[in-house]
Phi, psi and omega in degrees: 000140183273156175267001178292143179282141177280121177280121183240138174255136174253130182250111184100121186244033175281201187306308181297313181301321183295320180299317179296319181298317179296319177294318179298315180295330182270351178267115183299337183273358179235158172221145177282120183259342176182167168235155175241118183205110181279350183285169184296338183272355184302309182296324179289323180293319179296316181298320178298322180277347183071032176232161179298151176242135171237135182278346179213159179289332177294328177290324179292319181296317178300316178293327179292315183296328182274354178090003180292338183213144177267137175213111176268330181204163179226146173247126179264106179240049188253174176303147187308323185291347180265347187309310185295311181302310181298313179299322177296318180294315179295317180296316180300328180274002178077024181260124174300138183221139167260118177255122180300159180281150351288152178302322178206171180267349178218155180297318179297319179296319178296320177297319181297318179296313179302314178300322179295320178296320178293335178265009181248163173273354182267157178262150178241134178224140179260127184282134172212083189296342181279352179303323182254014176300133181304324178293320179294315182297320180293318178297324179292323180292323178296317176297312180298329179281349179086012186293341182257004184094198182285132176280131182219157173218161184240129173223135182048039176065019175243127178277133183231146177267141178280333184274000000 
């Protein structure tokens, strides 16, 4: 394993994007290599972080293709309706991407993105930051111990047991 930091781009600097940026900056094995933010605050945010700013994903892809910027992976933290389009562009460019939940706004669009990932050399991951939240992990251990009784769920008005 190399000691080199993995260069990651964050696309979208809203609430979720800012969280991802904080995690990248706090992880010694990663580095924030750029942000993509078409909004008016993008350039100032990039300057404050000391990284390049791109106003569009196409500009990022062009800079990456020319060797002007390193990108091992990208995190898509943009509005839900943009997830599939941005994911498709990243996968086509061979850039691994983590797409925030929901992966897509329709089942068909989600299937299209998954198919694109299968046909790409890049990996696709769906972000679900609560999976490792300490409260969720504690709740899971309580459920696993059986402290709450038998686990059941209801779908289409039919009660089903999880075990």
